[in-house]
Each structure stands twice: as C-alpha cells, then as structure tokens.
C-alpha positions as CSV (number, residue, x, y, z in Angstrom):
1,M,-9.3,6.3,-11.6
2,L,-6.2,5.6,-13.6
3,T,-4.1,6.1,-10.5
4,L,-6.1,3.5,-8.7
5,A,-5.9,1.0,-11.6
6,L,-2.2,1.4,-11.9
7,T,-1.6,1.0,-8.2
8,L,-3.8,-2.1,-8.1
9,A,-1.8,-3.6,-11.0
10,L,1.5,-2.9,-9.3
11,A,0.3,-4.3,-6.0
12,L,-1.0,-7.5,-7.6
13,A,2.3,-7.9,-9.6
14,L,4.3,-7.5,-6.4
15,R,2.1,-10.0,-4.6
16,H,2.1,-12.7,-7.2
17,F,5.6,-12.3,-8.6
18,V,7.7,-11.1,-5.6
19,V,6.0,-12.1,-2.4
20,E,4.2,-15.4,-2.9
21,P,6.4,-17.6,-5.2
22,P,8.0,-20.3,-3.0
23,A,11.2,-20.4,-5.2
24,I,11.9,-16.7,-4.5
25,G,11.2,-17.2,-0.8
26,H,13.6,-20.1,-0.5
27,A,16.3,-18.2,-2.5
28,C,15.9,-15.1,-0.3
29,D,16.0,-17.1,2.9
30,V,19.7,-17.7,2.5
31,A,20.7,-14.1,1.6
32,R,18.0,-11.7,2.7
33,W,20.0,-8.4,2.2
34,Q,21.7,-9.1,-1.1
35,G,20.6,-8.0,-4.5
36,G,16.9,-8.1,-5.2
37,C,16.2,-9.9,-2.0
38,A,16.9,-6.7,0.0
39,A,13.9,-5.0,-1.7
40,R,11.7,-8.1,-1.1
41,T,12.8,-8.1,2.6
42,L,11.9,-4.4,3.0
43,L,8.5,-5.1,1.4
44,L,7.9,-8.0,3.8
45,M,8.9,-5.9,6.8
46,T,6.0,-3.5,6.0
47,F,3.6,-6.5,6.6
48,Q,4.8,-6.9,10.2
49,H,3.0,-3.9,11.8
50,Q,0.6,-3.2,8.9
51,Q,2.6,-0.1,8.0
52,L,0.9,0.4,4.6
53,G,-2.5,0.4,6.2
54,W,-1.5,2.9,8.9
55,I,-0.1,5.2,6.3
56,A,-3.3,5.0,4.3
57,L,-5.3,5.7,7.4
58,A,-3.2,8.7,8.3
59,C,-3.4,10.0,4.7
60,G,-7.2,9.5,4.7
61,A,-7.7,11.4,8.0
62,L,-5.4,14.2,6.9
63,A,-7.2,14.5,3.6
64,L,-10.5,14.8,5.4
65,L,-9.1,17.5,7.7
66,T,-7.2,19.5,5.1
67,R,-9.3,18.9,2.0
68,R,-6.1,18.5,-0.1
69,A,-6.5,16.3,-3.2
70,V,-2.8,15.2,-3.2
71,V,-3.1,13.7,0.3
72,G,-6.4,12.0,-0.8
73,Y,-4.7,10.4,-3.8
74,A,-1.8,9.3,-1.6
75,G,-4.4,7.7,0.7
76,L,-5.9,5.9,-2.3
77,V,-2.5,4.6,-3.4
78,F,-1.5,3.4,0.0
79,G,-4.9,2.0,0.7
80,C,-4.9,0.0,-2.4
81,L,-1.4,-1.3,-1.8
82,G,-2.4,-2.1,1.8
83,I,-5.5,-4.0,0.9
84,V,-3.7,-6.2,-1.7
85,L,-0.5,-6.6,0.4
86,Y,-1.9,-8.0,3.6
87,S,-2.6,-4.8,5.6
88,Y,-6.3,-4.7,4.9
89,D,-7.6,-3.9,8.4
90,T,-6.5,-0.3,8.5
91,A,-6.0,0.2,4.8
92,A,-9.7,-0.3,4.1
93,F,-10.6,2.6,6.5
94,G,-7.8,4.8,5.0
95,L,-9.0,4.0,1.4
96,L,-12.6,4.9,2.4
97,A,-11.6,8.1,4.2
98,S,-9.5,9.1,1.2
99,M,-12.4,8.5,-1.2
100,L,-14.8,10.5,1.0
101,A,-12.2,13.3,1.1
102,L,-11.9,13.3,-2.7
103,C,-15.7,13.5,-3.1
104,R,-15.9,16.7,-1.1
105,P,-15.1,20.1,-2.7
106,Q,-11.3,20.7,-2.6
107,R,-9.4,23.9,-1.7
C-alpha cells in the first residue's frame, strides 16, 4: 500500500509540476533536449503510444501467469503511473490484473 501511495504522489507531482505548467512547456519548446527539458521530453514521449499502460498490462499478465509478487508490484507502479499520466486505457487493466495477481497465493 505504501508503494502505491508513493507512486501516486510521484505521478501527481510529475503531472502538475513538470508536464502541465505552460511556462515549462514554452521554455522547453525552444530547447527540447537540453538540461531538464530532455527528461520532460522523454516523459512526454511515453504518452504518444501509451507506453506506461502497455508496460502495466504486460506486468499484470505476467504476474497472473507466474504468480511473482515483484512483477505484480511493478504492474501496480506502472499502472498507477499510467492512469495519472494519460495512459489510462491499458494501465487500468494492467493495474487490475496486478492487483488480482497479488491477491492470489504467491510462490
């Protein structure tokens, strides 16, 4: 539960302080790959094909198949990041699959 709360706090901080502020967006439009704008640009590139959501879905499916808690927790983290950071279509299913996998007895 602590992992989920920390991930949610990190995702919300990234969304509200890095992605959404217009001043940062305008400053990074000029020099996308310099300094801190490079990290922001890489983060924005994950939105393009909903990569966070697909990673969450893959982790959730793998956690259901292998019953590994580590993979389930990875699915929780990426699912939470994906839901907050605009990849909610596939991230929701990955988060749900990871939760189901963690509810089952583990190896």
